[in-house]
N, CA, C and O atoms as a Tinker XYZ file with bonds, in Angstrom:
   384  protein
     1  N      0.671000   -1.112000    0.049000    73     2
     2  CA     0.040000    0.114000   -0.334000    64     1     3
     3  C      0.611000    1.314000    0.252000    63     2     4     5
     4  O      0.953000    1.463000    1.425000    81     3
     5  N      0.689000    2.345000   -0.916000    73     3     6
     6  CA     1.300000    3.578000   -0.796000    64     5     7
     7  C      0.421000    4.703000   -0.285000    63     6     8     9
     8  O     -0.747000    4.958000   -0.581000    81     7
     9  N      1.128000    5.230000    0.431000    73     7    10
    10  CA     0.319000    6.081000    1.358000    64     9    11
    11  C      1.506000    7.764000    1.011000    63    10    12    13
    12  O      2.584000    8.095000    1.505000    81    11
    13  N      0.609000    8.433000   -0.038000    73    11    14
    14  CA     1.269000    9.956000   -0.290000    64    13    15
    15  C      1.625000   10.958000    0.853000    63    14    16    17
    16  O      2.654000   11.626000    0.950000    81    15
    17  N      0.876000   10.930000    1.443000    73    15    18
    18  CA     1.270000   11.971000    2.606000    64    17    19
    19  C      2.078000   11.737000    3.979000    63    18    20    21
    20  O      2.321000   12.492000    4.921000    81    19
    21  N      2.372000   10.495000    3.740000    73    19    22
    22  CA     3.160000    9.964000    5.102000    64    21    23
    23  C      4.549000   10.518000    4.975000    63    22    24    25
    24  O      5.091000   10.379000    3.878000    81    23
    25  N      5.243000   11.159000    5.989000    73    23    26
    26  CA     6.347000   11.379000    5.981000    64    25    27
    27  C      7.070000   11.062000    7.268000    63    26    28    29
    28  O      6.475000   11.290000    8.321000    81    27
    29  N      8.225000   10.589000    7.294000    73    27    30
    30  CA     9.573000    9.812000    8.471000    64    29    31
    31  C     10.314000   11.095000    8.396000    63    30    32    33
    32  O     10.759000   11.755000    7.457000    81    31
    33  N     10.301000   11.248000    9.795000    73    31    34
    34  CA    11.453000   11.813000    9.922000    64    33    35
    35  C     13.213000   11.707000    9.848000    63    34    36    37
    36  O     13.348000   10.509000    9.599000    81    35
    37  N     14.107000   12.079000    9.897000    73    35    38
    38  CA    15.266000   11.705000   10.061000    64    37    39
    39  C     15.754000   11.572000   11.177000    63    38    40    41
    40  O     15.436000   12.310000   12.110000    81    39
    41  N     16.809000   10.391000   11.308000    73    39    42
    42  CA    17.232000   10.312000   13.030000    64    41    43
    43  C     18.408000   11.773000   13.123000    63    42    44    45
    44  O     19.221000   12.281000   12.351000    81    43
    45  N     18.023000   11.986000   14.246000    73    43    46
    46  CA    18.890000   13.799000   14.479000    64    45    47
    47  C     20.615000   12.454000   14.718000    63    46    48    49
    48  O     20.947000   11.453000   15.354000    81    47
    49  N     21.102000   13.338000   13.779000    73    47    50
    50  CA    22.542000   12.574000   13.806000    64    49    51
    51  C     23.384000   13.011000   15.252000    63    50    52    53
    52  O     24.444000   12.424000   15.469000    81    51
    53  N     22.894000   14.059000   16.248000    73    51    54
    54  CA    23.871000   14.709000   17.046000    64    53    55
    55  C     23.269000   13.717000   18.245000    63    54    56    57
    56  O     23.329000   14.395000   19.271000    81    55
    57  N     22.683000   12.328000   18.582000    73    55    58
    58  CA    22.585000   12.224000   19.690000    64    57    59
    59  C     23.436000   11.486000   20.767000    63    58    60    61
    60  O     23.434000   10.316000   20.384000    81    59
    61  N     23.995000   11.547000   21.649000    73    59    62
    62  CA    24.607000   11.005000   22.502000    64    61    63
    63  C     24.260000    9.982000   23.595000    63    62    64    65
    64  O     23.537000   10.427000   24.487000    81    63
    65  N     24.560000    8.958000   23.678000    73    63    66
    66  CA    24.589000    8.035000   24.842000    64    65    67
    67  C     24.773000    8.481000   26.061000    63    66    68    69
    68  O     25.934000    8.773000   26.345000    81    67
    69  N     23.875000    8.635000   26.959000    73    67    70
    70  CA    24.661000    9.136000   28.313000    64    69    71
    71  C     25.056000    7.749000   28.805000    63    70    72    73
    72  O     24.780000    6.662000   28.296000    81    71
    73  N     25.935000    8.083000   30.173000    73    71    74
    74  CA    26.847000    7.082000   30.235000    64    73    75
    75  C     26.937000    5.575000   29.727000    63    74    76    77
    76  O     26.578000    4.564000   30.331000    81    75
    77  N     27.471000    5.677000   28.544000    73    75    78
    78  CA    28.005000    4.830000   27.703000    64    77    79
    79  C     29.583000    4.476000   28.120000    63    78    80    81
    80  O     30.079000    3.372000   27.895000    81    79
    81  N     30.114000    5.290000   28.596000    73    79    82
    82  CA    31.657000    5.044000   28.925000    64    81    83
    83  C     31.671000    4.041000   30.607000    63    82    84    85
    84  O     32.410000    3.151000   31.028000    81    83
    85  N     30.638000    4.649000   31.097000    73    83    86
    86  CA    30.212000    3.444000   32.636000    64    85    87
    87  C     29.817000    2.206000   32.397000    63    86    88    89
    88  O     29.964000    1.267000   33.179000    81    87
    89  N     29.277000    2.152000   31.261000    73    87    90
    90  CA    27.869000    0.927000   30.973000    64    89    91
    91  C     29.239000    0.088000   30.150000    63    90    92    93
    92  O     29.322000   -1.110000   30.422000    81    91
    93  N     29.785000    0.381000   29.645000    73    91    94
    94  CA    31.185000    0.074000   29.181000    64    93    95
    95  C     32.191000   -0.851000   29.857000    63    94    96    97
    96  O     32.571000   -2.004000   29.651000    81    95
    97  N     32.522000    0.264000   30.894000    73    95    98
    98  CA    33.480000    0.019000   31.847000    64    97    99
    99  C     33.110000   -1.178000   32.581000    63    98   100   101
   100  O     33.917000   -2.071000   32.843000    81    99
   101  N     31.448000   -1.196000   33.028000    73    99   102
   102  CA    31.086000   -2.446000   33.707000    64   101   103
   103  C     30.577000   -3.479000   32.914000    63   102   104   105
   104  O     30.413000   -4.547000   33.505000    81   103
   105  N     30.369000   -3.449000   32.072000    73   103   106
   106  CA    30.827000   -4.757000   30.912000    64   105   107
   107  C     32.235000   -5.327000   30.798000    63   106   108   109
   108  O     32.352000   -6.464000   30.341000    81   107
   109  N     33.312000   -4.644000   31.170000    73   107   110
   110  CA    34.418000   -4.816000   30.596000    64   109   111
   111  C     34.602000   -5.448000   31.670000    63   110   112   113
   112  O     35.076000   -6.570000   31.492000    81   111
   113  N     34.391000   -5.135000   32.820000    73   111   114
   114  CA    34.873000   -6.190000   34.402000    64   113   115
   115  C     33.915000   -7.010000   34.489000    63   114   116   117
   116  O     34.320000   -8.102000   34.888000    81   115
   117  N     32.821000   -6.979000   34.295000    73   115   118
   118  CA    32.026000   -8.763000   34.055000    64   117   119
   119  C     32.647000   -9.126000   33.300000    63   118   120   121
   120  O     33.483000   -9.829000   33.868000    81   119
   121  N     32.892000   -9.117000   31.871000    73   119   122
   122  CA    33.671000  -10.182000   30.981000    64   121   123
   123  C     35.048000  -10.562000   31.567000    63   122   124   125
   124  O     35.320000  -11.755000   31.432000    81   123
   125  N     36.072000   -9.725000   32.254000    73   123   126
   126  CA    37.030000  -10.158000   32.969000    64   125   127
   127  C     36.965000  -10.906000   33.767000    63   126   128   129
   128  O     37.684000  -11.901000   33.670000    81   127
   129  N     35.908000  -10.732000   35.125000    73   127   130
   130  CA    35.897000  -11.512000   36.025000    64   129   131
   131  C     35.213000  -12.959000   35.399000    63   130   132   133
   132  O     34.764000  -13.785000   36.194000    81   131
   133  N     35.177000  -13.149000   34.277000    73   131   134
   134  CA    34.284000  -14.232000   33.479000    64   133   135
   135  C     32.884000  -15.029000   34.228000    63   134   136   137
   136  O     31.727000  -15.136000   33.823000    81   135
   137  N     33.493000  -15.474000   35.372000    73   135   138
   138  CA    32.008000  -15.899000   36.107000    64   137   139
   139  C     31.012000  -15.420000   36.408000    63   138   140   141
   140  O     29.866000  -15.867000   36.365000    81   139
   141  N     31.546000  -14.128000   36.852000    73   139   142
   142  CA    30.571000  -13.150000   37.538000    64   141   143
   143  C     30.079000  -13.367000   38.628000    63   142   144   145
   144  O     28.936000  -13.085000   38.987000    81   143
   145  N     31.033000  -13.961000   39.319000    73   143   146
   146  CA    30.568000  -14.354000   40.866000    64   145   147
   147  C     31.319000  -13.169000   41.673000    63   146   148   149
   148  O     30.852000  -13.039000   42.804000    81   147
   149  N     32.476000  -12.183000   41.335000    73   147   150
   150  CA    33.239000  -11.928000   41.899000    64   149   151
   151  C     32.970000  -10.337000   42.115000    63   150   152   153
   152  O     33.569000   -9.402000   41.583000    81   151
   153  N     31.805000  -10.296000   43.129000    73   151   154
   154  CA    31.173000   -8.706000   43.041000    64   153   155
   155  C     31.906000   -7.337000   43.532000    63   154   156   157
   156  O     31.657000   -6.142000   43.376000    81   155
   157  N     33.068000   -8.176000   44.292000    73   155   158
   158  CA    33.681000   -7.063000   44.766000    64   157   159
   159  C     34.551000   -6.386000   43.863000    63   158   160   161
   160  O     35.011000   -5.279000   44.144000    81   159
   161  N     34.824000   -7.020000   42.721000    73   159   162
   162  CA    35.857000   -6.566000   41.521000    64   161   163
   163  C     35.012000   -5.750000   40.876000    63   162   164   165
   164  O     35.739000   -4.994000   40.231000    81   163
   165  N     34.034000   -5.508000   40.709000    73   163   166
   166  CA    33.356000   -4.833000   39.844000    64   165   167
   167  C     32.609000   -3.755000   40.522000    63   166   168   169
   168  O     31.946000   -3.047000   39.764000    81   167
   169  N     32.562000   -3.443000   41.906000    73   167   170
   170  CA    32.012000   -2.481000   42.899000    64   169   171
   171  C     32.775000   -1.332000   42.130000    63   170   172   173
   172  O     32.052000   -1.047000   41.176000    81   171
   173  N     33.398000   -0.897000   42.119000    73   171   174
   174  CA    33.776000    0.658000   41.969000    64   173   175
   175  C     33.061000    1.334000   40.293000    63   174   176   177
   176  O     32.802000    2.481000   39.927000    81   175
   177  N     32.921000   -0.187000   39.525000    73   175   178
   178  CA    32.035000    0.268000   38.128000    64   177   179
   179  C     30.935000    0.415000   38.342000    63   178   180   181
   180  O     30.406000    1.355000   37.748000    81   179
   181  N     30.193000   -0.303000   39.142000    73   179   182
   182  CA    28.933000   -0.681000   39.523000    64   181   183
   183  C     28.376000    0.844000   40.032000    63   182   184   185
   184  O     27.453000    1.563000   39.648000    81   183
   185  N     29.248000    0.948000   40.928000    73   183   186
   186  CA    28.948000    2.464000   41.786000    64   185   187
   187  C     29.104000    3.585000   40.844000    63   186   188   189
   188  O     28.102000    4.288000   40.977000    81   187
   189  N     30.099000    4.214000   39.718000    73   187   190
   190  CA    30.269000    4.614000   39.005000    64   189   191
   191  C     29.015000    5.085000   38.025000    63   190   192   193
   192  O     28.526000    6.202000   37.854000    81   191
   193  N     28.621000    3.539000   37.333000    73   191   194
   194  CA    27.422000    3.848000   36.474000    64   193   195
   195  C     26.327000    4.081000   37.272000    63   194   196   197
   196  O     25.474000    4.709000   36.646000    81   195
   197  N     25.988000    3.809000   38.479000    73   195   198
   198  CA    24.787000    3.944000   39.285000    64   197   199
   199  C     24.579000    5.902000   39.587000    63   198   200   201
   200  O     23.596000    6.642000   39.554000    81   199
   201  N     25.929000    6.109000   39.844000    73   199   202
   202  CA    25.839000    7.547000   40.018000    64   201   203
   203  C     25.234000    8.378000   38.701000    63   202   204   205
   204  O     24.379000    9.263000   38.746000    81   203
   205  N     25.920000    7.846000   37.496000    73   203   206
   206  CA    25.546000    8.645000   36.183000    64   205   207
   207  C     24.270000    8.513000   35.865000    63   206   208   209
   208  O     23.736000    9.516000   35.390000    81   207
   209  N     23.392000    7.203000   36.039000    73   207   210
   210  CA    22.482000    7.068000   35.544000    64   209   211
   211  C     21.394000    8.067000   36.427000    63   210   212   213
   212  O     20.367000    8.631000   36.050000    81   211
   213  N     22.128000    8.035000   37.876000    73   211   214
   214  CA    21.231000    8.915000   38.616000    64   213   215
   215  C     21.239000   10.106000   38.499000    63   214   216   217
   216  O     20.284000   10.781000   38.881000    81   215
   217  N     22.087000   10.519000   38.063000    73   215   218
   218  CA    22.505000   11.906000   37.556000    64   217   219
   219  C     21.664000   12.362000   36.047000    63   218   220   221
   220  O     21.445000   13.543000   35.781000    81   219
   221  N     21.339000   11.465000   35.337000    73   219   222
   222  CA    20.881000   11.631000   33.900000    64   221   223
   223  C     19.451000   11.098000   34.052000    63   222   224   225
   224  O     19.044000   10.560000   33.023000    81   223
   225  N     18.789000   11.109000   34.836000    73   223   226
   226  CA    17.329000   10.527000   34.415000    64   225   227
   227  C     16.442000   11.685000   33.744000    63   226   228   229
   228  O     16.408000   12.748000   34.364000    81   227
   229  N     15.790000   11.604000   32.662000    73   227   230
   230  CA    14.784000   12.079000   32.089000    64   229   231
   231  C     13.859000   12.879000   32.844000    63   230   232   233
   232  O     12.643000   12.686000   32.810000    81   231
   233  N     14.482000   13.877000   33.602000    73   231   234
   234  CA    13.421000   14.747000   34.429000    64   233   235
   235  C     12.763000   15.846000   33.545000    63   234   236   237
   236  O     13.418000   16.401000   32.663000    81   235
   237  N     11.600000   16.124000   33.763000    73   235   238
   238  CA    10.732000   17.317000   32.981000    64   237   239
   239  C     10.352000   16.708000   31.633000    63   238   240   241
   240  O      9.670000   17.445000   30.921000    81   239
   241  N     10.664000   15.495000   31.142000    73   239   242
   242  CA    10.386000   14.882000   29.834000    64   241   243
   243  C      9.660000   14.062000   29.955000    63   242   244   245
   244  O     10.071000   13.002000   30.427000    81   243
   245  N      7.619000   14.268000   29.405000    73   243   246
   246  CA     7.165000   13.404000   29.507000    64   245   247
   247  C      7.129000   12.437000   28.543000    63   246   248   249
   248  O      7.037000   12.781000   27.365000    81   247
   249  N      7.177000   11.466000   28.799000    73   247   250
   250  CA     7.534000   10.000000   27.499000    64   249   251
   251  C      6.110000    9.814000   27.270000    63   250   252   253
   252  O      5.294000    9.695000   28.185000    81   251
   253  N      5.817000    9.792000   25.987000    73   251   254
   254  CA     4.547000    9.297000   25.155000    64   253   255
   255  C      4.744000    8.031000   24.218000    63   254   256   257
   256  O      5.813000    7.704000   23.703000    81   255
   257  N      3.557000    7.391000   24.090000    73   255   258
   258  CA     3.793000    6.204000   23.499000    64   257   259
   259  C      3.713000    6.540000   21.879000    63   258   260   261
   260  O      2.733000    7.197000   21.526000    81   259
   261  N      4.586000    6.175000   20.956000    73   259   262
   262  CA     4.908000    6.355000   19.989000    64   261   263
   263  C      3.634000    6.015000   18.657000    63   262   264   265
   264  O      3.255000    6.584000   17.633000    81   263
   265  N      3.403000    5.140000   19.177000    73   263   266
   266  CA     2.291000    3.701000   18.684000    64   265   267
   267  C      0.913000    4.464000   18.380000    63   266   268   269
   268  O      0.201000    4.255000   17.397000    81   267
   269  N      0.576000    5.740000   19.801000    73   267   270
   270  CA    -0.774000    6.276000   19.600000    64   269   271
   271  C     -0.450000    7.435000   18.528000    63   270   272   273
   272  O     -1.056000    7.668000   17.483000    81   271
   273  N      0.875000    8.221000   19.166000    73   271   274
   274  CA     1.211000    9.568000   18.072000    64   273   275
   275  C      0.785000    8.791000   16.574000    63   274   276   277
   276  O     -0.159000    9.163000   15.878000    81   275
   277  N      1.641000    7.704000   16.265000    73   275   278
   278  CA     1.817000    7.774000   14.682000    64   277   279
   279  C      0.287000    7.273000   14.457000    63   278   280   281
   280  O      0.023000    7.428000   13.265000    81   279
   281  N     -0.848000    6.714000   15.185000    73   279   282
   282  CA    -2.079000    5.872000   14.915000    64   281   283
   283  C     -2.875000    7.513000   14.537000    63   282   284   285
   284  O     -3.606000    7.741000   13.573000    81   283
   285  N     -2.552000    8.269000   15.376000    73   283   286
   286  CA    -3.542000    9.841000   15.347000    64   285   287
   287  C     -3.171000   10.274000   14.322000    63   286   288   289
   288  O     -4.034000   11.005000   13.835000    81   287
   289  N     -2.127000   10.179000   13.611000    73   287   290
   290  CA    -1.340000   10.635000   12.540000    64   289   291
   291  C     -2.054000   10.322000   11.367000    63   290   292   293
   292  O     -2.473000   11.144000   10.552000    81   291
   293  N     -2.223000    8.627000   11.296000    73   291   294
   294  CA    -2.891000    8.166000   10.439000    64   293   295
   295  C     -4.158000    8.126000   10.110000    63   294   296   297
   296  O     -4.450000    7.942000    8.928000    81   295
   297  N     -5.176000    8.293000   11.101000    73   295   298
   298  CA    -6.128000    8.865000   11.257000    64   297   299
   299  C     -6.853000   10.211000   10.474000    63   298   300   301
   300  O     -7.765000   10.446000    9.681000    81   299
   301  N     -5.925000   10.836000   11.164000    73   299   302
   302  CA    -5.953000   12.578000   10.075000    64   301   303
   303  C     -5.865000   12.340000    8.493000    63   302   304   305
   304  O     -6.575000   13.045000    7.776000    81   303
   305  N     -4.989000   11.333000    7.892000    73   303   306
   306  CA    -4.966000   11.305000    6.951000    64   305   307
   307  C     -5.910000   10.340000    6.220000    63   306   308   309
   308  O     -5.646000    9.913000    5.096000    81   307
   309  N     -7.025000   10.012000    6.901000    73   307   310
   310  CA    -8.112000    9.175000    6.610000    64   309   311
   311  C     -7.497000    8.052000    5.734000    63   310   312   313
   312  O     -7.752000    7.971000    4.532000    81   311
   313  N     -6.544000    7.051000    6.486000    73   311   314
   314  CA    -5.541000    5.652000    6.183000    64   313   315
   315  C     -5.915000    4.928000    7.266000    63   314   316   317
   316  O     -5.527000    3.805000    6.941000    81   315
   317  N     -6.408000    4.823000    8.330000    73   315   318
   318  CA    -7.028000    4.249000    9.672000    64   317   319
   319  C     -8.326000    3.632000    9.293000    63   318   320   321
   320  O     -8.581000    2.456000    9.555000    81   319
   321  N     -9.234000    4.515000    8.609000    73   319   322
   322  CA   -10.449000    3.865000    8.651000    64   321   323
   323  C    -10.410000    2.533000    7.505000    63   322   324   325
   324  O    -10.641000    1.331000    7.639000    81   323
   325  N    -10.061000    3.258000    6.502000    73   323   326
   326  CA    -9.695000    2.215000    5.641000    64   325   327
   327  C     -8.283000    0.739000    5.505000    63   326   328   329
   328  O     -8.056000   -0.162000    4.697000    81   327
   329  N     -7.728000    1.168000    6.645000    73   327   330
   330  CA    -7.197000   -0.337000    7.117000    64   329   331
   331  C     -7.687000   -1.220000    7.821000    63   330   332   333
   332  O     -7.272000   -2.378000    7.810000    81   331
   333  N     -8.930000   -0.681000    8.755000    73   331   334
   334  CA   -10.016000   -1.470000    9.583000    64   333   335
   335  C    -10.769000   -2.157000    8.539000    63   334   336   337
   336  O    -11.016000   -3.360000    8.624000    81   335
   337  N    -11.159000   -1.402000    7.512000    73   335   338
   338  CA   -12.198000   -1.590000    6.338000    64   337   339
   339  C    -11.483000   -3.136000    6.183000    63   338   340   341
   340  O    -12.084000   -4.130000    6.590000    81   339
   341  N    -10.027000   -3.232000    5.498000    73   339   342
   342  CA    -9.478000   -4.048000    4.951000    64   341   343
   343  C     -9.217000   -5.102000    5.789000    63   342   344   345
   344  O     -9.305000   -6.260000    5.381000    81   343
   345  N     -8.834000   -4.771000    7.168000    73   343   346
   346  CA    -8.909000   -6.090000    7.856000    64   345   347
   347  C    -10.167000   -7.001000    8.518000    63   346   348   349
   348  O    -10.171000   -8.204000    8.782000    81   347
   349  N    -11.248000   -5.980000    8.692000    73   347   350
   350  CA   -12.536000   -6.640000    8.859000    64   349   351
   351  C    -12.553000   -7.580000    7.640000    63   350   352   353
   352  O    -12.469000   -8.804000    7.744000    81   351
   353  N    -12.652000   -7.001000    6.627000    73   351   354
   354  CA   -13.268000   -7.822000    5.165000    64   353   355
   355  C    -12.340000   -9.155000    5.369000    63   354   356   357
   356  O    -12.872000  -10.200000    5.743000    81   355
   357  N    -10.950000   -9.085000    5.114000    73   355   358
   358  CA    -9.916000  -10.514000    5.449000    64   357   359
   359  C    -10.255000  -11.202000    6.414000    63   358   360   361
   360  O     -9.996000  -12.403000    6.339000    81   359
   361  N    -10.903000  -10.718000    7.565000    73   359   362
   362  CA   -11.009000  -11.750000    8.727000    64   361   363
   363  C    -12.727000  -12.362000    8.802000    63   362   364   365
   364  O    -13.120000  -13.384000    9.365000    81   363
   365  N    -13.521000  -11.356000    8.036000    73   363   366
   366  CA   -14.703000  -12.260000    7.757000    64   365   367
   367  C    -14.841000  -13.015000    6.771000    63   366   368   369
   368  O    -15.797000  -13.788000    6.713000    81   367
   369  N    -13.677000  -12.919000    5.555000    73   367   370
   370  CA   -13.877000  -13.687000    4.743000    64   369   371
   371  C    -12.816000  -15.182000    5.019000    63   370   372   373
   372  O    -12.803000  -16.262000    4.428000    81   371
   373  N    -12.107000  -14.736000    6.013000    73   371   374
   374  CA   -11.606000  -16.094000    6.237000    64   373   375
   375  C    -12.117000  -16.908000    7.467000    63   374   376   377
   376  O    -11.561000  -17.920000    7.892000    81   375
   377  N    -13.174000  -16.375000    7.954000    73   375   378
   378  CA   -13.953000  -17.228000    8.584000    64   377   379
   379  C    -14.927000  -18.005000    8.214000    63   378   380   381
   380  O    -15.368000  -18.938000    8.885000    81   379
   381  N    -15.407000  -17.575000    6.863000    73   379   382
   382  CA   -16.512000  -18.208000    6.241000    64   381   383
   383  C    -15.994000  -19.595000    5.323000    63   382   384
   384  O    -16.819000  -20.273000    4.711000    81   383
């Protein structure tokens, strides 16, 4: 199905992952300890990761469901009722 008015935004290029260095240090520590039972060896990495994650919480930003956003957009351009009709027709034909 082709939708003329559907637009997709490009991914923002400048996004940086918070706490990537601390996460990598923690994973490296776990890999170096092999069995993962030596908790004391990775305590410093775990503390640094915990502090970084606590400092970088998404405060003030309300998270929203992206699927609901896109369904609302599709409903505005009258594609969604057509999709419901198609799925209903397919279900009706498959049950008979």
